[in-house]
C-alpha positions in Angstrom: -0.2 0.1 0.0 2.8 2.3 0.9 4.6 1.3 -2.4 1.3 2.3 -4.4 1.1 5.6 -2.6 4.6 6.5 -3.6 4.1 5.5 -6.9 1.0 7.4 -7.2 2.3 10.3 -5.9 5.7 10.3 -8.1 3.4 10.1 -11.4 1.1 13.2 -10.1 4.6 15.0 -9.6 5.8 14.2 -13.0 2.4 15.1 -14.8 2.3 18.2 -13.2 6.0 19.0 -13.8 5.6 18.1 -17.4 2.5 20.3 -17.6 4.7 23.3 -16.1 7.5 22.8 -18.5 5.1 22.7 -21.6 3.5 25.9 -20.4 6.3 27.7 -19.8 7.3 30.2 -22.7 10.6 32.3 -23.0 10.1 36.1 -23.8 12.2 35.3 -27.0 9.5 32.5 -27.9 6.8 35.4 -27.7 8.4 37.8 -30.0 8.6 35.4 -32.6 5.1 34.2 -32.3 3.0 34.1 -35.4 0.4 37.2 -35.7 -3.3 36.2 -35.5 -4.4 34.4 -38.9 -5.5 37.3 -41.4 -8.7 37.6 -43.7 -7.9 36.4 -47.7 -6.4 39.5 -49.5 -8.4 40.9 -52.2 -7.0 43.5 -54.4 -10.6 44.8 -54.9 -10.6 46.1 -51.3 -7.8 48.3 -51.9 -9.0 51.2 -54.2 -6.1 52.2 -56.3 -5.5 54.4 -59.4 -7.9 57.0 -58.0 -8.6 60.5 -59.3 -8.5 62.1 -56.2 -8.9 65.7 -57.6 -11.2 64.8 -60.3 -9.5 66.3 -63.4 -9.6 62.9 -65.1 -5.9 61.9 -64.4 -5.6 58.9 -62.0 -2.7 58.4 -59.4 -0.9 56.2 -62.0 -1.3 59.1 -64.6 0.0 61.7 -62.1 3.2 59.6 -60.9 3.8 59.3 -64.9 3.6 62.9 -65.4 5.5 63.9 -62.2 8.4 61.6 -62.4 9.1 62.0 -66.4 12.2 63.6 -67.2 10.6 65.6 -70.4 6.8 66.8 -71.0 4.7 63.8 -71.4 2.5 63.0 -74.3 -1.1 62.2 -73.9 -3.3 59.8 -75.7 -5.5 62.5 -76.9 -6.5 66.2 -76.2 -8.5 65.6 -72.9 -4.9 64.8 -71.2 -6.2 62.0 -69.4 -4.0 59.1 -70.2 -0.1 59.3 -70.8 1.3 57.5 -73.5 5.1 58.3 -73.6 7.8 60.4 -71.7 10.9 59.5 -70.3 11.2 57.6 -67.4 14.5 56.4 -65.5 13.8 52.9 -63.8 15.4 53.2 -60.6 15.4 49.1 -60.1 17.1 48.2 -63.3 19.2 51.6 -64.1 17.7 51.8 -67.6 15.2 54.6 -69.3 11.9 53.9 -70.9 9.9 55.9 -73.2 6.9 54.4 -73.6 4.1 54.3 -70.8 3.2 50.8 -71.6 6.7 49.5 -70.7 6.4 50.7 -67.1 4.4 50.1 -64.0 3.6 52.2 -60.9 5.0 50.0 -58.1 4.0 50.1 -54.6 7.2 49.9 -52.6 5.4 48.1 -49.7 3.1 46.0 -51.9 -0.7 46.0 -51.0 -0.5 42.2 -50.1 2.6 42.5 -48.0 0.8 45.1 -46.1 -2.6 42.8 -45.6 -0.5 40.3 -44.3 1.3 42.5 -41.8 -1.7 44.3 -40.1 -3.5 46.1 -42.9 -6.2 43.4 -42.9 -7.9 45.2 -40.0 -8.2 48.6 -41.8 -10.8 50.3 -43.1 -11.5 51.0 -46.9 -10.4 54.4 -46.7 -7.2 54.0 -44.9 -6.6 51.3 -47.5 -7.4 53.6 -50.5 -4.9 56.6 -48.8 -2.0 53.7 -48.8 -2.9 52.5 -52.1 -2.5 56.1 -53.2 0.1 57.6 -51.4 2.8 59.1 -53.3 5.5 58.1 -51.0 5.0 54.4 -51.8 4.9 54.7 -55.2 7.8 54.4 -57.8 8.0 54.1 -61.7 9.6 51.1 -62.7 10.1 48.5 -65.9 7.0 46.4 -65.6 8.6 43.1 -66.1 10.8 43.6 -62.8 7.7 45.1 -61.1 5.8 41.6 -61.9 9.1 39.5 -60.8 8.9 41.5 -57.2 5.1 40.6 -56.8 4.2 41.0 -53.2 7.5 40.0 -51.7 9.3 41.6 -48.7 13.1 42.7 -49.3 14.4 39.3 -47.6 12.8 37.5 -50.7 13.3 40.0 -53.7 15.6 42.9 -53.8 16.0 45.3 -57.0 18.3 44.1 -59.7 20.2 47.4 -59.5 22.2 47.6 -56.0 22.7 51.2 -56.2 19.2 51.7 -55.3 19.1 49.3 -52.4 20.0 51.8 -49.8 16.9 54.3 -51.1 14.6 51.0 -51.4 15.1 49.8 -47.6 14.7 53.3 -46.5 11.6 53.6 -48.0 10.3 50.5 -47.4 11.1 51.4 -43.2 9.5 54.8 -43.5 6.3 53.4 -45.2 5.9 50.3 -42.8 6.6 52.7 -39.9 4.2 55.2 -41.0 1.3 53.1 -41.5 2.3 51.0 -38.4 2.9 47.6 -40.1 4.9 44.8 -38.3 8.2 43.4 -39.7 8.9 39.9 -39.5 12.5 39.0 -38.4 13.9 38.1 -41.4 12.6 41.0 -43.0 14.4 43.2 -40.1 17.8 41.5 -40.7 17.7 42.2 -44.6 16.7 45.6 -43.8 19.8 46.0 -41.8 22.0 44.6 -44.5 20.3 47.1 -46.4 21.2 50.1 -44.3 25.0 49.1 -44.5 24.9 49.7 -48.3 24.2 53.3 -47.1 27.9 54.1 -45.3 
């Protein structure tokens, strides 16, 4: 009987001890814990290329006009759609003259923002983000497609001379909109900051 009681006591203590170990979480583990699941991303939830001042030129057209090195040419006399100009592609270092060859890229992509805190935003805040000139840059369309919605630890511009500026702008936008950073993202941004020295 005494042996049985001792065995039972040891079993209980081992069980309780195991529970305590399983529930113990170090601060480091808490820091790298994944965020709560986000709702599915839908580009339609992000109104972009809006005509904020109602002059018939949407955000894309205004970016093309503002960043062209020469006066742009329009599709017709209404001056709503740009067809040509001269744009320096900061991702590639190449110059483009046809508007159809360039995209207006979101430095911090919409889908990335959605996965890093923006899934809880209102439609108005998403509209503001999607049309924020500070988050936009004119680039070669094929390079923009290769970037897709990737973060700096997954994709960087082919032109290394732009890495410093790219990292700076990425950090500025994510901090401006209070989006969270992954640990791998932070590591790469630290490496990009080194290219600024």
